[in-house]
C-alpha positions as CSV (number, residue, x, y, z in Angstrom):
1,M,138.5,93.4,215.0
2,S,136.7,93.8,211.7
3,I,134.8,91.1,209.9
4,Y,137.1,91.8,206.9
5,S,140.1,90.6,208.9
6,L,138.6,87.1,209.2
7,P,139.6,84.4,206.7
8,L,137.5,84.1,203.6
9,L,135.8,80.9,204.4
10,V,134.8,82.1,207.9
11,R,133.2,85.2,206.3
12,F,131.5,82.9,203.8
13,L,130.0,80.8,206.7
14,I,129.0,83.9,208.7
15,R,127.3,85.4,205.7
16,H,125.3,82.3,204.9
17,A,124.4,81.8,208.6
18,A,123.0,85.4,208.6
19,I,121.0,84.7,205.5
20,G,119.6,81.5,207.1
21,F,118.7,83.4,210.2
22,G,117.0,86.1,208.2
23,I,114.9,83.5,206.4
24,A,114.0,82.0,209.8
25,L,112.8,85.5,211.1
26,L,110.6,85.8,208.0
27,F,109.3,82.2,208.6
28,V,108.5,82.8,212.3
29,G,106.8,86.1,211.4
30,L,104.6,84.4,208.8
31,L,103.9,81.6,211.2
32,L,102.6,84.1,213.8
33,A,100.8,86.3,211.2
34,F,98.8,83.4,209.8
35,D,98.4,81.7,213.2
36,I,99.3,78.3,211.8
37,G,98.0,75.6,214.2
38,G,97.0,78.4,216.6
39,I,100.6,78.9,217.7
40,A,100.3,82.7,217.9
41,T,97.2,82.5,220.0
42,L,98.9,80.0,222.3
43,I,102.1,82.1,222.6
44,F,100.4,85.5,223.2
45,A,97.9,84.0,225.7
46,S,100.9,82.7,227.8
47,S,102.3,84.5,230.7
48,S,105.8,84.0,229.3
49,A,105.2,85.0,225.7
50,I,108.6,86.7,225.4
51,L,110.4,83.5,226.4
52,A,108.3,81.3,224.2
53,L,108.8,83.6,221.2
54,S,112.6,83.8,221.9
55,V,113.0,80.1,222.1
56,L,110.9,79.5,219.0
57,T,112.9,82.2,217.0
58,F,116.3,80.9,218.3
59,S,115.6,77.3,217.5
60,V,114.1,77.9,214.1
61,G,117.0,80.4,213.4
62,L,119.6,77.8,214.4
63,T,118.0,75.2,212.2
64,F,117.7,77.4,209.1
65,S,121.2,78.9,209.6
66,S,122.7,75.4,209.7
67,V,120.7,74.3,206.6
68,Q,121.8,77.4,204.7
69,M,125.4,76.9,205.6
70,G,125.2,73.2,204.6
71,F,123.7,74.1,201.2
72,A,126.4,76.8,200.7
73,V,129.2,74.4,201.5
74,M,127.8,71.6,199.3
75,F,127.4,73.9,196.3
76,L,130.9,75.3,196.5
77,R,132.8,75.0,193.2
78,D,136.0,72.9,193.1
79,D,138.5,75.0,191.1
80,S,141.3,72.5,191.2
């Protein structure tokens, strides 16, 4: 099943969710690079750094994806 066989609005939401998740990956990368609040030090000193990083990335990605989809839906034009 191809993504092009999905209805137009479903593709619209998937595209904006992916954009939001991409922004979240950038945000988490910058958060770790600049060590804001010592979070990178805390994560990488932990014995379960992979789990902590995965949970952080997933939760921020879910939040940013939801916000991006909400913005996209609210700014849809009404052509009627």
